[in-house]
C-alpha positions as CSV (number, residue, x, y, z in Angstrom):
1,X,6.5,15.1,-54.9
2,X,6.8,11.4,-55.6
3,X,4.3,9.0,-53.7
4,X,8.1,7.3,-52.9
5,X,9.5,10.4,-51.5
6,X,5.7,11.0,-49.7
7,X,6.1,7.2,-48.6
8,X,10.1,8.2,-47.7
9,X,9.0,11.1,-45.6
10,X,6.1,9.4,-43.7
11,X,8.4,6.3,-42.7
12,X,11.4,9.5,-41.1
13,X,8.1,11.2,-39.7
14,X,7.2,7.8,-37.7
15,X,10.4,6.9,-36.6
16,X,11.0,10.4,-35.5
17,X,7.9,10.3,-33.4
18,X,8.3,6.8,-32.1
19,X,11.9,7.8,-31.0
20,X,10.1,10.5,-29.3
21,X,7.7,8.2,-27.4
22,X,10.6,6.1,-26.5
23,X,12.5,9.1,-25.0
24,X,9.2,10.3,-23.0
25,X,8.3,6.7,-21.5
26,X,11.9,5.6,-20.9
27,X,13.1,8.8,-18.9
28,X,14.8,10.3,-22.5
29,X,16.5,7.4,-23.6
30,X,18.1,6.9,-19.8
31,X,19.2,3.5,-18.3
32,X,17.3,1.9,-16.1
33,X,19.6,2.7,-13.4
34,X,19.7,6.1,-13.9
35,X,16.0,6.6,-13.8
36,X,16.0,4.8,-10.9
37,X,18.3,7.1,-9.2
38,X,15.8,9.5,-10.0
39,X,13.4,7.6,-7.8
40,X,15.7,7.4,-4.9
41,X,16.7,11.0,-5.2
42,X,12.8,11.8,-5.5
43,X,11.9,10.0,-2.5
44,X,14.4,11.7,-0.3
45,X,13.2,14.8,-1.5
46,X,9.6,13.9,-0.9
47,X,10.8,12.9,2.7
48,X,13.0,15.4,3.4
49,X,10.6,18.3,2.4
50,X,7.4,16.4,4.4
51,X,8.2,16.8,8.2
52,X,5.0,16.8,9.6
53,X,3.8,13.2,7.4
54,X,7.6,11.4,8.2
55,X,9.7,11.2,11.0
56,X,13.5,11.4,9.9
57,X,13.4,7.3,8.8
58,X,10.9,7.8,6.7
59,X,8.2,6.4,8.5
60,X,4.7,7.6,8.7
61,X,4.3,10.3,11.9
62,X,1.6,12.5,10.7
63,X,1.3,15.6,13.3
64,X,-2.1,17.6,13.0
65,X,-1.8,20.9,14.3
66,X,-3.7,21.2,18.0
67,X,-7.5,22.9,16.8
68,X,-7.4,20.4,13.7
69,X,-6.4,17.5,16.0
70,X,-9.2,18.3,18.4
71,X,-12.0,18.8,16.0
72,X,-11.1,15.4,14.1
73,X,-11.3,13.6,17.4
74,X,-13.9,14.8,19.1
75,X,-16.5,14.3,16.2
76,X,-17.8,11.1,14.8
77,X,-17.9,12.2,11.6
78,X,-14.0,12.8,11.6
79,X,-12.2,10.5,13.6
80,X,-11.6,8.4,10.7
81,X,-8.8,10.9,10.1
82,X,-7.3,10.2,13.8
83,X,-3.3,9.7,13.0
84,X,-3.0,7.2,16.1
85,X,-2.6,3.7,14.8
86,X,-1.4,2.0,17.9
87,X,-2.4,-0.7,19.9
88,X,-4.4,1.4,22.4
89,X,-6.6,3.3,19.8
90,X,-9.8,1.4,19.2
91,X,-12.4,4.1,17.6
92,X,-12.8,4.9,14.1
93,X,-9.6,5.0,13.1
94,X,-9.6,4.3,8.9
95,X,-7.2,6.2,7.0
96,X,-3.9,6.3,8.7
97,X,-3.1,2.3,8.5
98,X,-3.7,2.2,5.2
99,X,-1.0,4.8,4.5
100,X,1.2,3.8,7.2
101,X,1.0,0.0,6.1
102,X,1.9,0.6,2.5
103,X,4.8,3.0,3.5
104,X,6.6,0.6,5.5
105,X,7.5,-1.7,2.2
106,X,8.0,1.9,0.3
107,X,10.5,2.9,2.8
108,X,12.5,-0.5,3.6
109,X,13.0,-1.4,-0.3
110,X,12.9,1.3,-2.5
111,X,16.8,1.9,-1.8
112,X,17.5,-1.6,-0.9
113,X,19.8,-1.8,-3.8
114,X,23.8,-1.6,-5.1
115,X,23.8,0.3,-8.2
116,X,27.1,-1.3,-8.8
117,X,25.7,-5.0,-8.8
118,X,22.5,-4.2,-10.5
119,X,21.4,-3.7,-14.2
120,X,18.1,-2.1,-14.0
121,X,15.7,-2.8,-17.0
122,X,14.2,1.0,-18.1
123,X,10.7,0.0,-18.3
124,X,10.4,-1.5,-14.9
125,X,12.2,1.8,-13.3
126,X,10.1,4.1,-14.6
127,X,7.0,2.7,-13.7
128,X,8.0,3.1,-10.1
129,X,9.1,6.8,-11.2
130,X,5.8,7.1,-12.4
131,X,3.8,6.1,-9.3
132,X,6.1,7.6,-7.2
133,X,5.4,11.0,-9.2
134,X,1.5,10.3,-8.6
135,X,2.3,9.4,-5.2
136,X,4.1,13.1,-4.9
137,X,1.3,14.9,-6.5
138,X,-1.6,13.1,-4.0
139,X,0.5,14.2,-1.1
140,X,1.2,17.6,-1.9
141,X,-2.9,18.4,-2.3
142,X,-3.1,16.4,0.8
143,X,-0.4,18.6,2.6
144,X,-1.9,21.5,0.8
145,X,-5.1,20.9,2.7
146,X,-3.6,20.3,5.7
147,X,-1.9,23.2,6.3
148,X,-4.9,25.2,5.1
149,X,-7.1,23.4,7.6
150,X,-4.3,24.3,10.1
151,X,-4.1,27.8,9.4
152,X,-8.2,28.7,10.3
153,X,-8.2,31.1,13.0
154,X,-12.2,29.5,13.3
155,X,-12.7,26.0,13.2
156,X,-16.6,25.8,14.1
157,X,-17.3,21.6,12.9
158,X,-20.7,22.5,12.6
159,X,-19.8,25.3,9.7
160,X,-21.2,24.4,6.4
161,X,-17.4,25.8,4.9
162,X,-15.4,24.0,7.0
163,X,-17.4,21.0,6.8
164,X,-16.9,21.1,3.3
165,X,-13.3,21.8,4.1
166,X,-13.0,18.5,6.0
167,X,-15.0,16.7,3.3
168,X,-12.5,17.6,1.1
169,X,-9.3,16.6,3.0
170,X,-11.2,13.1,3.2
171,X,-11.2,12.4,-0.4
172,X,-7.8,13.8,-0.9
173,X,-7.0,11.5,2.0
174,X,-8.6,8.8,-0.2
175,X,-6.5,9.9,-2.9
176,X,-3.4,9.7,-0.9
177,X,-4.0,6.1,0.8
178,X,-4.7,4.7,-2.7
179,X,-1.5,6.1,-4.4
180,X,0.8,5.4,-1.8
181,X,-0.3,1.5,-2.3
182,X,-0.2,1.5,-5.9
183,X,3.5,2.8,-5.4
184,X,4.0,0.2,-2.5
185,X,3.1,-2.6,-5.0
186,X,5.1,-1.2,-7.6
187,X,8.5,-1.3,-5.5
188,X,7.6,-4.4,-4.0
189,X,6.9,-5.9,-7.4
190,X,10.5,-4.5,-8.7
191,X,12.5,-5.5,-5.6
192,X,11.3,-8.8,-6.0
193,X,11.8,-9.2,-9.9
194,X,15.2,-7.4,-9.9
195,X,17.0,-7.4,-6.6
196,X,16.0,-10.2,-4.2
197,X,17.1,-13.5,-4.9
198,X,14.8,-16.2,-2.6
199,X,16.0,-19.3,-2.0
200,X,15.6,-22.6,0.5
201,X,19.0,-23.8,1.0
202,X,19.6,-27.6,2.0
203,X,19.8,-26.9,5.7
204,X,16.1,-25.9,5.6
205,X,16.9,-22.0,5.9
206,X,15.3,-19.2,4.0
207,X,17.0,-16.2,2.2
208,X,17.9,-13.6,4.8
209,X,15.0,-10.9,4.3
210,X,12.6,-13.6,2.9
211,X,10.2,-13.4,6.2
212,X,9.9,-9.5,6.3
213,X,9.2,-9.5,2.6
214,X,6.6,-12.1,2.5
215,X,5.2,-10.4,5.7
216,X,5.4,-6.9,4.1
217,X,4.1,-7.8,0.6
218,X,1.2,-9.2,1.8
219,X,0.9,-5.9,4.8
220,X,0.7,-3.8,1.4
221,X,-1.9,-6.3,0.0
222,X,-4.4,-6.1,3.1
223,X,-3.3,-2.0,3.1
224,X,-4.9,-2.2,-0.5
225,X,-7.9,-4.1,0.3
226,X,-8.9,-2.3,3.1
227,X,-8.3,1.4,0.8
228,X,-10.8,-0.8,-1.6
229,X,-13.4,-1.8,0.6
230,X,-13.3,0.6,3.6
231,X,-11.9,4.0,2.8
232,X,-13.3,4.2,-0.9
233,X,-17.1,3.6,0.7
234,X,-16.4,5.6,4.1
235,X,-14.5,8.5,2.9
236,X,-17.5,10.3,2.8
237,X,-19.6,8.7,4.9
238,X,-19.5,8.6,9.3
239,X,-17.2,5.6,10.5
240,X,-17.7,4.8,14.1
241,X,-16.2,1.2,13.6
242,X,-15.4,-0.1,17.1
243,X,-13.0,-3.1,15.8
244,X,-9.1,-2.5,14.7
245,X,-8.7,-3.2,11.0
246,X,-6.9,-6.0,9.6
247,X,-4.3,-3.7,8.7
248,X,-4.0,-2.1,11.8
249,X,-3.5,-5.6,14.0
250,X,-0.9,-6.9,11.5
251,X,1.0,-3.1,11.8
252,X,0.5,-3.9,15.4
253,X,2.1,-7.3,15.0
254,X,4.7,-6.2,12.8
255,X,6.2,-3.0,15.5
256,X,6.2,-6.0,17.9
257,X,9.6,-7.3,15.7
258,X,10.1,-4.4,13.1
259,X,13.0,-4.2,15.7
260,X,15.0,-7.1,14.3
261,X,17.2,-6.4,11.7
262,X,17.5,-10.2,10.4
263,X,14.4,-12.2,11.3
264,X,16.2,-15.7,10.1
265,X,18.9,-17.8,11.6
266,X,22.3,-17.9,9.8
267,X,24.0,-20.9,10.6
268,X,24.3,-23.8,13.5
269,X,21.9,-26.2,14.0
270,X,18.1,-25.0,13.6
271,X,16.1,-24.9,17.0
272,X,12.7,-26.2,17.7
273,X,11.5,-22.7,17.6
274,X,13.7,-21.7,14.5
275,X,11.6,-24.5,12.4
276,X,8.1,-23.0,13.8
277,X,9.0,-20.2,12.1
278,X,10.7,-21.7,8.9
279,X,7.4,-23.6,8.9
280,X,5.3,-20.3,9.1
281,X,6.7,-18.9,6.4
282,X,6.6,-21.6,4.1
283,X,2.7,-22.3,4.7
284,X,2.2,-18.6,3.8
285,X,4.9,-19.2,0.8
286,X,2.6,-22.3,-0.5
287,X,-0.4,-20.0,0.0
288,X,0.3,-17.1,-1.9
289,X,-0.6,-18.8,-5.3
290,X,-4.2,-19.6,-4.4
291,X,-4.3,-15.9,-2.5
292,X,-3.3,-14.2,-6.0
293,X,-5.3,-16.1,-7.7
294,X,-8.7,-15.0,-6.0
295,X,-7.3,-12.1,-5.4
296,X,-7.7,-11.4,-8.9
297,X,-11.0,-12.6,-9.0
298,X,-12.1,-10.5,-5.9
299,X,-10.6,-7.0,-7.9
300,X,-12.7,-8.2,-11.6
301,X,-15.5,-8.5,-9.0
302,X,-14.3,-5.5,-7.4
303,X,-14.6,-3.0,-10.9
304,X,-18.2,-5.0,-11.6
305,X,-20.5,-4.0,-8.8
306,X,-20.8,-0.5,-6.6
307,X,-19.8,-0.4,-3.1
308,X,-22.9,1.3,-2.3
309,X,-25.1,-1.6,-3.5
310,X,-23.1,-3.9,-2.0
311,X,-22.8,-2.4,1.6
312,X,-26.8,-2.2,0.9
313,X,-27.0,-5.9,0.5
314,X,-24.5,-7.0,2.9
315,X,-27.1,-5.2,5.5
316,X,-29.9,-6.9,4.6
317,X,-32.1,-4.2,4.1
318,X,-32.5,-5.1,0.5
319,X,-34.2,-8.3,-1.5
320,X,-32.5,-10.0,-4.1
321,X,-34.4,-8.8,-6.7
322,X,-33.6,-6.0,-6.1
323,X,-30.0,-6.7,-8.0
324,X,-29.0,-8.3,-10.9
325,X,-27.4,-12.1,-11.2
326,X,-24.4,-10.9,-12.0
327,X,-24.8,-8.2,-9.2
328,X,-25.2,-11.1,-6.8
329,X,-22.9,-13.2,-8.5
330,X,-19.9,-10.4,-7.6
331,X,-21.0,-9.9,-3.9
332,X,-20.7,-13.5,-3.4
333,X,-17.3,-13.7,-4.9
334,X,-16.3,-10.7,-2.7
335,X,-17.4,-12.2,0.3
336,X,-16.1,-15.5,-0.3
337,X,-12.4,-13.8,-0.8
338,X,-12.5,-11.7,2.4
339,X,-14.4,-14.3,4.8
340,X,-11.8,-17.6,3.6
341,X,-8.9,-16.5,1.8
342,X,-8.2,-13.3,3.2
343,X,-8.9,-14.3,6.4
344,X,-6.5,-17.7,5.7
345,X,-3.9,-15.4,5.0
346,X,-4.2,-12.9,7.8
347,X,-4.0,-15.8,9.9
348,X,-0.8,-17.3,8.4
349,X,0.6,-13.4,8.3
350,X,-0.1,-13.3,12.4
351,X,1.3,-17.1,12.6
352,X,4.6,-15.7,10.9
353,X,5.2,-12.9,13.1
354,X,4.4,-14.4,16.2
355,X,6.7,-17.2,15.2
356,X,9.8,-14.8,14.3
357,X,8.7,-13.2,17.8
358,X,9.3,-16.1,19.7
359,X,12.3,-17.3,17.4
360,X,13.6,-13.9,18.1
361,X,13.1,-13.8,21.9
362,X,14.7,-17.3,22.7
363,X,18.2,-16.3,21.4
């Protein structure tokens, strides 16, 4: 075979390989709309086939069997698994608020589109589908272990065998939280970039849905932060913090206004209470860029430090000399983000919800 023939054959093979890769990456050459229709179909199937995890509307509603529920709520090591995330629960709940908060955005936005009005990009649709499939895999592992625990005829929490199974369940719940946060972020990015049209009108009002999108986007970020800082550290440790997490507080706030279909006004003069809600939304939107920048720095620092070292350092039981300069800088950046920028955004979130609630109650 001549050199020309060899080169020609190599070129053909490369084109074939690239073609197969593009088929694999983008749903075998499917359009973005087709890929995303598969997202919705698969999501609906996940909700319908996990009735002990989700209610009919797709909201998180984890139901434990009686024996497992008793074991979880009566043992300090596993109370972090409790599924009670309402405002009366003030002890040890850790995993459930992260899962519930991230699923709010997914459940609300994943199907919020009209295929006749959009032309979705295949690569972005595929990213959502990939994240959904990773989430489903984590959910299947979680529910399999949950059902195995519920099927036990003997449930002695002091038994090493039972403890090992519960520890595995904690690990799988951590993975589920991580994947639900990742999926929520993908869905929100997809919706914001391809479907939602956010504007501020001359009369001062924002597009319908702006306030809810703003709040739920930040709620997902707070869930992700709690997953990174708390769930990732305490999944194999006892967590007996009596304080509600930021995510749980924001969930309770959201529940107070979640029944309102439209959070913004639509016509007529703007009342004092509506103006307060507009101002609260504007303040939070203005802070988004600062928060996003600092959140990126927080993530960079998290990738460079050990959570165990961070918590040891925070406990004050170690000297600075036990850690490198780079580690101490990372610890400081993490603390700065959590204590300043995350705290500011948390307060803006609560102000927004409070303002929307007061405005809606007045009309």
